[in-house]
Backbone as ProteinMPNN parsed JSONL, in Angstrom:
{"seq_chain_A": "MEMIKSIFYFVLAGIFEIGGGYLVWIWLREGKSMIYAVTGAVALILYGVIPTLQPSNANFGRVYATYGGIFIILSILWGWKIDNIIPDKFDLIGGTIAVIGAAIIIYAPRG", "coords_chain_A": {"N_chain_A": [[-11.559, -16.964, 11.621], [-12.535, -15.157, 9.784], [-11.97, -12.694, 10.992], [-9.18, -12.672, 10.897], [-8.732, -12.569, 8.124], [-9.866, -10.061, 7.667], [-8.164, -8.369, 9.162], [-5.82, -8.819, 7.731], [-6.537, -7.619, 5.249], [-6.782, -4.946, 6.102], [-4.112, -4.372, 6.813], [-2.828, -4.861, 4.374], [-4.047, -2.886, 2.755], [-3.024, -0.665, 4.078], [-0.267, -0.903, 3.563], [-0.238, -0.479, 0.798], [-1.333, 2.127, 0.67], [0.4, 3.735, 2.287], [2.854, 3.057, 1.162], [2.4, 3.84, -1.526], [1.896, 6.59, -1.172], [4.373, 7.303, -0.103], [6.089, 6.809, -2.266], [5.213, 8.78, -4.081], [5.794, 10.988, -2.513], [8.678, 10.863, -2.316], [9.258, 11.155, -4.988], [8.44, 13.8, -5.532], [9.724, 15.279, -3.467], [12.387, 14.443, -3.435], [13.189, 14.43, -5.993], [13.042, 12.136, -7.59], [12.641, 9.794, -10.349], [9.905, 9.837, -12.749], [8.76, 7.337, -12.727], [8.517, 6.576, -10.093], [6.393, 8.177, -9.257], [4.297, 7.217, -10.889], [4.2, 4.503, -10.147], [3.588, 4.865, -7.458], [1.062, 6.071, -7.742], [-0.423, 3.962, -8.862], [-0.29, 2.147, -6.738], [-1.768, 3.599, -4.856], [-4.277, 3.588, -6.064], [-4.847, 0.854, -5.887], [-4.948, 0.69, -3.133], [-7.393, 1.961, -2.733], [-9.124, 0.03, -3.648], [-8.749, -2.323, -2.15], [-9.993, -2.145, 0.514], [-12.643, -2.79, -0.116], [-12.746, -5.481, -0.046], [-13.263, -6.277, 2.464], [-15.347, -8.02, 4.879], [-18.748, -8.623, 3.858], [-20.663, -7.613, 5.6], [-19.558, -5.401, 6.717], [-19.606, -1.924, 6.91], [-18.947, 1.05, 4.928], [-18.219, 3.402, 6.426], [-17.432, 2.423, 8.997], [-15.37, 0.674, 8.244], [-13.484, 2.461, 7.126], [-13.05, 4.158, 9.31], [-11.923, 2.376, 11.106], [-9.695, 1.664, 9.62], [-8.263, 4.011, 9.826], [-7.103, 3.9, 12.401], [-5.463, 1.655, 12.078], [-3.809, 2.624, 10.081], [-2.366, 4.569, 11.477], [-0.719, 3.022, 13.2], [0.719, 1.534, 11.253], [2.0, 3.615, 9.92], [3.719, 4.606, 11.888], [5.359, 2.345, 12.165], [6.384, 2.237, 9.548], [7.843, 4.655, 9.444], [9.781, 3.991, 11.333], [11.084, 1.696, 10.263], [11.666, 2.351, 7.554], [12.369, 5.099, 7.352], [14.043, 5.282, 9.486], [13.293, 6.428, 11.952], [13.009, 6.245, 15.207], [10.319, 5.171, 17.13], [8.935, 7.11, 19.771], [7.889, 7.169, 23.261], [5.453, 8.478, 23.208], [4.543, 8.156, 20.605], [4.128, 5.402, 20.686], [2.214, 5.141, 22.757], [0.066, 6.7, 21.738], [-0.376, 5.318, 19.304], [-1.154, 2.812, 20.278], [-3.537, 3.447, 21.639], [-5.023, 4.283, 19.418], [-5.215, 1.917, 17.852], [-6.58, 0.223, 19.571], [-9.015, 1.6, 19.739], [-9.765, 1.384, 17.043], [-10.119, -1.387, 16.792], [-12.304, -1.763, 18.49], [-14.28, -0.327, 17.11], [-14.662, -1.822, 14.715], [-14.812, -4.57, 15.408], [-16.411, -4.957, 17.641], [-19.079, -6.644, 19.237], [-22.328, -6.381, 17.97], [-25.752, -5.868, 18.519]], "CA_chain_A": [[-10.897, -16.849, 10.328], [-13.02, -13.93, 9.154], [-11.245, -11.575, 11.58], [-7.806, -12.718, 10.381], [-8.817, -12.028, 6.762], [-10.147, -8.643, 7.786], [-6.92, -7.712, 9.584], [-4.927, -8.902, 6.57], [-6.921, -6.588, 4.281], [-6.422, -3.642, 6.65], [-2.661, -4.212, 6.706], [-2.51, -4.76, 2.946], [-4.446, -1.54, 2.324], [-2.067, 0.271, 4.648], [0.998, -0.991, 2.83], [-0.414, 0.183, -0.497], [-1.517, 3.573, 0.819], [1.618, 4.364, 2.78], [3.875, 2.864, 0.128], [2.091, 4.71, -2.667], [2.141, 7.972, -0.758], [5.812, 7.465, 0.057], [6.693, 6.92, -3.602], [4.901, 10.121, -4.592], [6.554, 11.904, -1.65], [10.09, 10.946, -2.711], [9.301, 11.687, -6.358], [8.357, 15.266, -5.466], [10.662, 15.873, -2.506], [13.776, 14.058, -3.679], [13.473, 14.509, -7.416], [13.158, 10.816, -8.22], [12.047, 9.746, -11.685], [8.455, 9.762, -12.877], [8.324, 5.964, -12.449], [8.1, 6.561, -8.688], [5.055, 8.777, -9.197], [3.343, 6.309, -11.528], [4.081, 3.333, -9.271], [2.857, 5.337, -6.287], [-0.343, 6.273, -8.113], [-1.036, 2.632, -9.004], [-0.449, 1.619, -5.381], [-2.868, 4.321, -4.222], [-5.521, 3.069, -6.642], [-5.069, -0.452, -5.26], [-5.386, 0.978, -1.766], [-8.815, 2.272, -2.789], [-9.879, -1.181, -3.968], [-8.582, -3.369, -1.134], [-11.001, -2.143, 1.582], [-13.904, -3.39, -0.552], [-12.645, -6.916, 0.2], [-13.69, -6.543, 3.84], [-16.592, -8.801, 4.898], [-19.9, -7.917, 3.289], [-21.46, -6.946, 6.626], [-18.837, -4.205, 7.149], [-19.998, -0.762, 6.106], [-17.869, 1.942, 4.523], [-17.793, 4.295, 7.509], [-16.691, 1.677, 10.02], [-14.129, 0.175, 7.653], [-12.513, 3.547, 7.008], [-12.709, 4.61, 10.662], [-10.986, 1.382, 11.625], [-8.46, 1.776, 8.864], [-7.515, 5.148, 10.364], [-6.285, 3.416, 13.505], [-4.441, 0.766, 11.52], [-2.896, 3.5, 9.35], [-1.475, 5.201, 12.447], [0.291, 2.028, 13.601], [1.577, 1.229, 10.11], [2.83, 4.795, 9.645], [4.788, 4.6, 12.889], [6.279, 1.27, 11.779], [7.05, 2.653, 8.304], [8.858, 5.637, 9.823], [10.838, 3.313, 12.06], [11.845, 0.779, 9.421], [12.071, 2.932, 6.275], [13.027, 6.399, 7.569], [14.907, 5.158, 10.658], [12.835, 7.284, 13.036], [12.603, 5.343, 16.287], [9.131, 5.684, 17.824], [9.115, 7.419, 21.187], [6.798, 6.645, 24.085], [4.189, 9.102, 22.821], [4.121, 7.441, 19.395], [3.632, 4.082, 21.091], [0.974, 5.309, 23.515], [-0.969, 7.145, 20.799], [-0.674, 4.224, 18.384], [-1.891, 1.786, 21.014], [-4.899, 3.955, 21.822], [-5.692, 4.288, 18.112], [-5.536, 0.568, 17.389], [-7.648, -0.281, 20.449], [-10.247, 2.231, 19.255], [-10.103, 0.795, 15.748], [-10.643, -2.743, 17.022], [-13.641, -1.629, 19.056], [-15.198, 0.125, 16.057], [-14.98, -2.824, 13.685], [-15.013, -5.94, 15.873], [-17.305, -5.054, 18.801], [-20.351, -7.322, 18.907], [-23.492, -5.489, 17.908], [-26.98, -6.649, 18.598]], "C_chain_A": [[-11.284, -15.546, 9.626], [-12.252, -12.709, 9.681], [-9.804, -11.53, 11.066], [-7.756, -12.175, 8.961], [-9.009, -10.519, 6.789], [-8.882, -7.866, 8.171], [-5.913, -7.709, 8.442], [-5.25, -7.807, 5.557], [-6.616, -5.182, 4.797], [-4.924, -3.383, 6.495], [-2.248, -4.055, 5.243], [-2.872, -3.379, 2.402], [-3.454, -0.508, 2.831], [-0.741, 0.274, 3.914], [0.881, -0.28, 1.485], [-0.587, 1.689, -0.344], [-0.229, 4.254, 1.259], [2.731, 4.237, 1.748], [3.652, 3.757, -1.078], [2.343, 6.172, -2.342], [3.625, 8.263, -0.62], [6.505, 7.62, -1.299], [6.426, 8.282, -4.236], [5.709, 11.166, -3.814], [8.004, 12.015, -2.128], [10.258, 11.404, -4.165], [9.333, 13.211, -6.312], [9.45, 15.881, -4.602], [12.123, 15.593, -2.827], [14.13, 14.009, -5.155], [13.684, 13.167, -8.099], [12.421, 10.825, -9.56], [10.524, 9.577, -11.625], [7.933, 8.351, -12.58], [7.897, 5.813, -10.993], [6.679, 7.097, -8.554], [4.006, 7.826, -9.758], [3.124, 5.066, -10.656], [3.302, 3.694, -8.013], [1.376, 5.509, -6.581], [-1.077, 4.938, -8.262], [-1.27, 2.015, -7.618], [-1.616, 2.3, -4.668], [-4.225, 3.902, -4.782], [-5.854, 1.711, -6.016], [-5.513, -0.294, -3.809], [-6.884, 1.274, -1.734], [-9.689, 1.056, -3.029], [-9.871, -2.181, -2.807], [-9.627, -3.308, -0.011], [-12.351, -2.749, 1.175], [-13.909, -4.902, -0.349], [-13.011, -7.282, 1.633], [-15.011, -7.319, 3.804], [-17.8, -7.967, 4.472], [-20.757, -7.209, 4.332], [-20.778, -5.685, 7.168], [-19.251, -3.03, 6.274], [-18.812, 0.188, 5.908], [-17.339, 2.782, 5.687], [-16.972, 3.577, 8.566], [-15.374, 1.133, 9.481], [-13.095, 1.292, 7.597], [-12.139, 4.142, 8.354], [-11.687, 3.654, 11.278], [-9.651, 1.493, 10.928], [-7.614, 2.944, 9.372], [-6.607, 4.736, 11.506], [-5.15, 2.52, 13.039], [-3.377, 1.592, 10.804], [-1.903, 4.155, 10.305], [-0.355, 4.242, 12.849], [1.257, 1.751, 12.451], [2.484, 2.4, 9.76], [3.993, 4.897, 10.629], [5.83, 3.534, 12.529], [7.067, 1.625, 10.515], [8.166, 3.65, 8.624], [10.049, 5.0, 10.51], [11.719, 2.501, 11.116], [12.372, 1.398, 8.12], [12.852, 4.225, 6.467], [13.941, 6.414, 8.797], [14.588, 6.159, 11.77], [12.282, 6.363, 14.129], [11.398, 5.942, 17.014], [9.452, 5.989, 19.287], [7.887, 6.942, 21.962], [5.455, 7.244, 23.695], [3.646, 8.507, 21.521], [3.473, 6.111, 19.78], [2.321, 4.171, 21.866], [-0.168, 5.702, 22.577], [-1.367, 6.06, 19.823], [-1.481, 3.12, 19.04], [-3.336, 2.209, 21.227], [-5.676, 3.888, 20.515], [-6.103, 2.887, 17.683], [-6.582, -0.095, 18.291], [-8.988, 0.308, 20.009], [-10.709, 1.639, 17.939], [-10.713, -0.589, 15.914], [-12.051, -2.703, 17.599], [-14.651, -1.255, 17.969], [-15.607, -1.028, 15.15], [-15.374, -4.186, 14.256], [-15.928, -6.064, 17.098], [-18.606, -5.753, 18.399], [-21.509, -6.311, 18.955], [-24.745, -6.338, 17.846], [-28.049, -6.236, 17.711]], "O_chain_A": [[-10.461, -14.917, 8.96], [-11.922, -11.802, 8.918], [-9.271, -10.446, 10.826], [-6.854, -11.411, 8.618], [-8.384, -9.791, 6.018], [-8.574, -6.833, 7.576], [-5.232, -6.71, 8.213], [-4.345, -7.138, 5.059], [-6.23, -4.312, 4.016], [-4.519, -2.293, 6.09], [-1.414, -3.21, 4.917], [-2.088, -2.774, 1.671], [-3.083, 0.415, 2.105], [-0.16, 1.332, 3.671], [1.794, 0.438, 1.079], [-0.047, 2.454, -1.143], [0.184, 5.247, 0.66], [3.463, 5.193, 1.491], [4.591, 4.361, -1.595], [2.931, 6.903, -3.139], [4.085, 9.347, -0.98], [7.394, 8.456, -1.459], [7.313, 8.867, -4.857], [6.241, 12.111, -4.398], [8.51, 13.12, -2.326], [11.288, 11.977, -4.522], [10.157, 13.84, -6.976], [10.037, 16.898, -4.973], [12.997, 16.407, -2.527], [15.23, 13.6, -5.527], [14.423, 13.075, -9.079], [11.672, 11.754, -9.861], [9.954, 9.225, -10.593], [6.767, 8.196, -12.217], [7.013, 5.012, -10.687], [5.862, 6.536, -7.824], [2.943, 7.651, -9.163], [1.989, 4.635, -10.457], [2.458, 2.924, -7.555], [0.53, 5.138, -5.767], [-2.223, 4.807, -7.834], [-2.323, 1.432, -7.363], [-2.372, 1.642, -3.953], [-5.214, 3.866, -4.05], [-7.003, 1.451, -5.659], [-6.35, -1.052, -3.319], [-7.57, 0.873, -0.794], [-10.862, 1.047, -2.658], [-10.89, -2.812, -2.524], [-10.116, -4.364, 0.39], [-13.118, -3.176, 2.037], [-14.956, -5.538, -0.464], [-13.063, -8.462, 1.98], [-15.72, -7.278, 2.798], [-17.851, -6.758, 4.702], [-21.506, -6.294, 3.99], [-21.358, -4.976, 7.99], [-19.247, -3.128, 5.047], [-17.816, 0.126, 6.628], [-16.128, 2.854, 5.897], [-15.926, 4.074, 8.985], [-14.369, 1.132, 10.191], [-11.945, 1.086, 7.984], [-11.007, 4.594, 8.525], [-10.711, 4.083, 11.892], [-8.6, 1.426, 11.564], [-6.385, 2.874, 9.351], [-5.46, 5.175, 11.575], [-4.025, 2.609, 13.532], [-2.185, 1.299, 10.905], [-0.723, 4.283, 9.978], [0.819, 4.612, 12.839], [2.471, 1.734, 12.649], [3.624, 2.192, 9.345], [5.113, 5.234, 10.245], [7.033, 3.789, 12.583], [8.264, 1.351, 10.421], [9.29, 3.513, 8.141], [11.19, 5.411, 10.3], [12.945, 2.601, 11.158], [13.431, 0.996, 7.638], [13.88, 4.431, 5.823], [14.543, 7.44, 9.111], [15.486, 6.67, 12.439], [11.211, 5.777, 13.975], [11.449, 7.087, 17.462], [10.15, 5.225, 19.954], [6.959, 6.378, 21.382], [4.424, 6.587, 23.835], [2.434, 8.37, 21.355], [2.414, 5.746, 19.268], [1.417, 3.364, 21.651], [-1.244, 5.104, 22.618], [-2.55, 5.886, 19.533], [-2.389, 2.557, 18.428], [-4.256, 1.418, 21.019], [-6.841, 3.489, 20.496], [-7.219, 2.689, 17.202], [-7.387, -0.895, 17.813], [-9.984, -0.411, 19.919], [-11.902, 1.414, 17.738], [-11.7, -0.925, 15.26], [-12.896, -3.521, 17.236], [-15.749, -1.809, 17.921], [-16.791, -1.185, 14.851], [-16.187, -4.889, 13.655], [-16.193, -7.179, 17.547], [-19.162, -5.476, 17.336], [-21.62, -5.506, 19.879], [-24.781, -7.388, 17.203], [-29.121, -6.841, 17.712]]}, "name": "protein", "num_of_chains": 1, "seq": "MEMIKSIFYFVLAGIFEIGGGYLVWIWLREGKSMIYAVTGAVALILYGVIPTLQPSNANFGRVYATYGGIFIILSILWGWKIDNIIPDKFDLIGGTIAVIGAAIIIYAPRG"}
């Protein structure tokens, strides 16, 4: 159950970071209203808070290293579903390698 909660927090953080960054991106790049920037900034602040919900035995460095791998997968999915950029085999291979590395960093048994 602890691992499921942990994965949930990684995905939730990713949604807030990518979503917040995307809102700021379209505000600046596409001339959207300031509400996009403000909403994006709030989402990015929440992204900074969510990783602290990881289990108490998880340290900052490992949480953020793991999040990097999760971020890669979520970014590929975001591009596919939001920007309609279909991932190619290199996206899928690289994303798979990243998420395997992330899982090893955070969930490997340590003695």
